[in-house]
C-alpha positions as CSV (number, residue, x, y, z in Angstrom):
1,X,5.1,-69.7,-8.2
2,X,3.0,-67.6,-5.8
3,X,0.4,-70.1,-5.0
4,X,1.8,-73.6,-4.2
5,X,-1.6,-75.3,-3.7
6,X,-4.2,-73.9,-6.1
7,X,-7.9,-74.4,-5.3
8,X,-11.0,-73.1,-7.0
9,X,-14.8,-73.8,-6.9
10,X,-14.7,-76.0,-10.0
11,X,-12.1,-78.3,-8.4
12,X,-14.2,-78.4,-5.3
13,X,-17.3,-79.3,-7.3
14,X,-15.3,-82.1,-9.1
15,X,-14.2,-83.4,-5.7
16,X,-17.8,-83.4,-4.5
17,X,-19.0,-85.3,-7.6
18,X,-16.1,-87.8,-7.2
19,X,-16.8,-88.4,-3.5
20,X,-13.3,-87.2,-2.6
21,X,-14.4,-85.3,0.5
22,X,-14.6,-87.8,3.4
23,X,-15.6,-85.1,6.0
24,X,-17.1,-81.6,6.1
25,X,-13.7,-80.5,7.5
26,X,-12.0,-81.6,4.3
27,X,-14.3,-79.4,2.4
28,X,-13.9,-76.5,4.8
29,X,-10.1,-76.8,4.4
30,X,-10.3,-76.5,0.6
31,X,-12.7,-73.6,0.9
32,X,-10.4,-71.8,3.3
33,X,-7.4,-72.6,1.0
34,X,-9.2,-71.1,-2.0
35,X,-10.0,-67.8,-0.1
36,X,-6.5,-67.6,1.4
37,X,-4.9,-68.1,-2.0
38,X,-7.0,-65.2,-3.4
39,X,-5.8,-63.0,-0.5
40,X,-2.2,-64.1,-1.1
41,X,-2.2,-63.4,-4.8
42,X,-4.1,-60.1,-4.7
43,X,-3.2,-56.9,-2.9
44,X,-5.2,-56.0,0.2
45,X,-6.7,-52.9,-1.4
46,X,-8.3,-54.8,-4.4
47,X,-11.9,-55.9,-4.7
48,X,-10.6,-59.5,-5.1
49,X,-8.8,-59.5,-1.8
50,X,-11.8,-57.9,0.0
51,X,-14.2,-60.3,-1.8
52,X,-12.2,-63.3,-0.7
53,X,-12.2,-62.0,2.9
54,X,-16.0,-61.6,2.8
55,X,-16.5,-65.0,1.2
56,X,-14.3,-66.7,3.8
57,X,-16.2,-65.1,6.7
58,X,-19.6,-65.9,5.2
59,X,-18.6,-69.4,4.3
60,X,-17.1,-70.2,7.7
61,X,-20.2,-68.8,9.4
62,X,-22.5,-71.0,7.3
63,X,-20.4,-74.1,7.7
64,X,-20.3,-73.6,11.5
65,X,-24.1,-73.6,11.5
66,X,-24.1,-76.8,9.5
67,X,-21.7,-78.4,12.0
68,X,-24.0,-77.4,14.8
69,X,-27.0,-78.9,13.1
70,X,-25.2,-82.1,12.3
71,X,-24.0,-82.4,15.9
72,X,-27.6,-81.9,17.2
73,X,-28.8,-84.6,14.8
74,X,-25.9,-87.0,15.9
75,X,-24.2,-87.2,12.5
76,X,-20.7,-88.6,12.6
């Protein structure tokens, strides 16, 4: 009832294996959804909320670097 669109790393892995991600942005959206769900479900003073915040920031930073490298190499 609290989380209307659940997402987790196992589901993301299954989507990778099935070829369900057409773009890096699709993957990034699921990653962001997973972290935001954790922050919605957990109170801000918990380790789970804080961990999700850190994971989101680190993941977005890493994916931005990947996007820059892909752009430099002329990937679609």
